[in-house]
C-alpha positions as CSV (number, residue, x, y, z in Angstrom):
1,M,21.8,-25.8,-7.4
2,V,18.3,-27.0,-8.2
3,E,17.1,-27.0,-4.6
4,S,18.7,-23.5,-4.2
5,S,16.7,-22.3,-7.2
6,R,13.6,-23.7,-5.9
7,A,14.4,-22.1,-2.6
8,A,15.0,-18.7,-4.2
9,T,11.7,-18.9,-6.2
10,T,9.5,-19.9,-3.3
11,A,11.1,-17.0,-1.3
12,G,10.2,-14.6,-4.3
13,R,6.7,-15.6,-4.6
14,A,6.3,-15.3,-0.9
15,A,7.6,-11.8,-0.8
16,L,5.6,-10.7,-3.9
17,G,2.7,-12.4,-2.4
18,E,2.9,-10.2,0.7
19,L,3.2,-7.0,-1.5
20,C,0.0,-8.2,-3.3
21,E,-1.7,-8.6,0.1
22,R,-0.4,-5.2,1.3
23,Y,-1.4,-3.1,-1.7
24,R,-4.6,-4.9,-3.0
25,L,-6.9,-2.1,-1.6
26,P,-5.7,0.4,-4.4
27,L,-6.7,-2.0,-6.9
28,V,-10.3,-2.3,-5.6
29,I,-10.5,1.5,-5.7
30,F,-9.5,1.4,-9.2
31,A,-11.9,-1.5,-10.1
32,R,-14.8,0.2,-8.5
33,R,-14.1,3.7,-10.5
34,R,-13.5,1.5,-13.6
35,V,-16.7,-0.9,-13.6
36,G,-19.0,1.1,-11.5
37,D,-20.6,-2.0,-9.7
38,P,-18.7,-2.7,-6.4
39,D,-19.8,-6.3,-6.4
40,E,-18.2,-6.7,-9.9
41,A,-15.1,-4.9,-8.8
42,R,-14.7,-7.0,-5.8
43,E,-15.0,-10.3,-8.1
44,L,-12.6,-9.0,-10.6
45,V,-10.0,-8.2,-7.9
46,Q,-10.5,-11.6,-6.2
47,D,-10.0,-13.6,-9.5
48,F,-7.0,-11.5,-10.5
49,F,-5.3,-12.5,-7.1
50,A,-6.6,-16.0,-7.2
51,D,-4.8,-16.2,-10.8
52,L,-1.7,-14.2,-9.9
53,L,-1.1,-16.2,-6.6
54,G,-1.9,-19.5,-8.2
55,R,0.5,-22.1,-9.7
56,G,2.7,-20.3,-12.2
57,G,1.2,-17.0,-11.3
58,F,4.4,-15.3,-10.7
59,A,6.4,-16.2,-13.9
60,T,5.8,-12.9,-15.5
61,V,5.9,-10.9,-12.2
62,E,9.4,-12.0,-11.4
63,H,10.7,-11.2,-14.9
64,G,8.8,-7.7,-15.5
65,R,8.4,-6.4,-11.8
66,G,9.7,-2.9,-12.4
67,R,7.9,-0.3,-10.4
68,F,5.4,-2.7,-8.5
69,R,2.6,0.0,-8.3
70,S,2.6,0.4,-12.2
71,Y,3.1,-3.5,-12.7
72,L,0.3,-4.4,-10.6
73,L,-2.2,-2.0,-12.3
74,G,-1.0,-3.1,-15.9
75,A,-1.5,-6.8,-15.0
76,F,-4.9,-6.0,-13.5
77,C,-5.8,-4.2,-16.6
78,H,-4.7,-7.1,-18.8
79,H,-6.5,-9.4,-16.6
80,V,-9.7,-7.5,-16.8
81,A,-9.3,-7.4,-20.8
82,R,-9.0,-11.3,-20.9
83,T,-11.8,-11.8,-18.3
84,Y,-14.4,-9.9,-20.6
85,Q,-13.3,-12.0,-23.5
86,R,-14.3,-15.2,-22.0
87,E,-16.6,-17.0,-19.6
88,R,-15.7,-15.6,-15.8
89,A,-17.4,-18.4,-14.1
90,D,-14.6,-21.2,-15.2
91,K,-12.0,-19.1,-13.0
92,R,-14.1,-18.6,-9.9
93,G,-12.8,-20.6,-7.1
94,R,-9.3,-21.3,-8.4
95,G,-6.4,-20.8,-6.2
96,R,-6.2,-18.2,-3.6
97,T,-8.7,-15.4,-3.0
98,V,-8.2,-12.1,-1.3
99,S,-10.6,-11.2,1.4
100,L,-11.9,-7.6,1.1
101,D,-13.4,-5.8,4.1
102,D,-16.4,-3.7,3.2
103,E,-15.6,-1.3,5.7
104,V,-12.1,-0.8,4.8
105,V,-13.1,-0.4,1.2
106,A,-15.6,2.3,2.1
107,R,-13.1,4.4,4.0
108,A,-10.4,4.1,1.2
109,A,-13.3,4.9,-1.5
110,Q,-14.0,8.2,0.8
111,A,-10.4,9.0,1.0
112,V,-10.1,9.2,-2.9
113,A,-13.7,10.4,-3.5
114,D,-12.4,13.9,-4.7
115,D,-10.9,11.9,-7.9
116,A,-13.3,10.2,-10.2
117,D,-10.5,9.0,-12.6
118,P,-9.6,5.5,-12.1
119,E,-5.9,5.6,-12.6
120,R,-5.5,9.0,-10.4
121,A,-7.8,7.2,-7.8
122,Y,-5.5,4.2,-7.8
123,A,-2.4,6.3,-7.6
124,K,-3.6,8.2,-4.5
125,A,-5.1,5.0,-2.8
126,W,-1.7,3.4,-3.3
127,A,0.1,6.4,-1.9
128,L,-2.1,6.5,1.3
129,A,-1.6,2.7,1.6
130,V,2.2,3.3,1.6
131,V,1.6,6.0,4.3
132,A,-0.7,3.7,6.3
133,R,1.9,0.8,6.0
134,V,4.8,3.0,7.4
135,E,2.8,4.1,10.2
136,D,1.9,0.8,11.2
137,V,5.5,-0.3,11.0
138,L,6.4,2.7,13.3
139,A,3.6,1.9,15.6
140,Q,5.0,-1.8,16.1
141,Q,8.6,-0.3,16.6
142,Y,7.3,2.0,19.3
143,A,5.1,-0.8,20.8
144,A,8.0,-2.8,21.1
145,R,9.7,-0.3,23.3
146,G,6.8,0.1,25.5
147,Q,6.0,3.5,24.0
148,A,2.7,2.7,22.2
149,A,0.9,5.7,24.0
150,G,3.7,8.0,22.9
151,F,3.4,7.1,19.4
152,A,-0.4,7.6,19.5
153,A,0.0,11.1,20.7
154,L,2.8,11.9,18.1
155,R,1.1,10.1,15.0
156,P,-1.0,12.9,14.3
157,H,1.8,15.5,13.8
158,L,3.5,13.3,11.3
159,R,0.9,14.7,8.8
160,G,0.7,18.0,10.5
161,E,-2.8,17.1,11.5
162,G,-2.2,17.1,15.3
163,P,-3.4,19.7,18.0
164,P,-1.0,22.4,19.3
165,Y,2.4,21.3,20.4
166,A,1.7,22.6,23.9
167,E,-1.4,20.3,24.2
168,T,0.4,17.1,23.3
169,A,3.1,18.1,25.6
170,R,0.8,18.4,28.3
171,L,-0.7,15.2,27.5
172,L,2.8,13.4,27.6
173,G,4.0,15.2,30.5
174,T,6.9,16.9,28.7
175,S,7.9,20.3,27.5
176,E,7.0,21.7,24.3
177,A,10.7,22.0,23.2
178,A,11.1,18.1,24.0
179,L,8.0,17.5,22.0
180,K,9.3,19.1,19.0
181,V,12.5,17.2,19.0
182,A,10.4,13.8,19.5
183,V,8.3,14.7,16.4
184,H,11.4,15.7,14.5
185,R,12.9,12.3,15.3
186,L,9.7,10.5,14.5
187,R,9.6,12.2,10.9
188,Q,13.3,11.3,10.4
189,R,12.4,7.6,11.2
190,F,9.2,7.8,9.1
191,G,11.6,8.8,6.1
192,Q,13.7,5.9,6.7
193,V,11.0,3.3,6.8
194,L,9.4,5.0,3.9
195,R,12.2,4.5,1.7
196,A,12.8,1.0,2.9
197,E,9.1,0.4,2.3
198,V,8.9,2.0,-1.3
199,V,12.2,0.3,-2.5
200,D,10.8,-3.2,-1.6
201,T,8.4,-2.2,-4.6
202,L,11.1,-1.5,-7.0
203,A,13.2,-3.6,-9.2
204,D,15.7,-0.9,-9.4
205,P,16.5,0.9,-6.1
206,G,17.8,3.7,-8.5
207,D,14.2,4.6,-9.1
208,L,13.5,5.3,-5.3
209,E,13.4,9.1,-5.5
210,A,11.4,9.4,-8.7
211,E,8.8,6.9,-7.1
212,I,8.5,8.9,-3.8
213,R,8.0,12.1,-6.0
214,T,5.3,10.2,-7.7
215,L,3.8,9.4,-4.4
216,I,3.8,12.9,-3.2
217,A,2.1,14.1,-6.4
218,A,-0.7,11.5,-5.9
219,L,-1.4,12.7,-2.6
220,G,-1.7,16.4,-3.5
221,P,-0.9,19.5,-1.5
222,G,0.5,18.5,1.9
223,G,1.8,15.3,0.8
224,S,0.3,13.4,3.9
225,G,3.7,13.6,5.6
226,L,5.9,12.4,2.8
């Protein structure tokens, strides 16, 4: 029983650690909006993940996960408040840190540049991260079937940003009618993968539709394919 409990705890920590890695970028965007200094924002996020992913860091996560999007932001804000109340130096270098690519952060910041409010920028960055994750999963699935080029041509149509169907059909050597069917199926598959991805961030699967509506609202008009 003890070994089983330990295994479950280890598996839970690994799963939550993967979620943290997957959705760390929205926190960087939030921190940059909140503190203004990119370097300070980077350090705050690194310290937060080092603390959260360190020993015992998952105790509160496992008992209060709820909607992981909201939980992660709340936990980060609490961390920032605590950090500013004591010397930050004694936390540096402890536990696991998260590497942050400047180019990736810059692109994400540009994507939410129209919203200076930290929480709205975080929500939009989170939604964009969900969309990117789903598209990456689909890309892997198509590549496994030897259809990587086909997915690359269809991918822009997921968000309604692709060229005219006739142009893509010529590129793929198919008919426009067949292309429309392929895009329709891809969008259906996108919805399935999206729901699987989002439900993985929820404690209660019953919150799925409400969470998806929140993501759509965060993305604004068009919903970027959601």
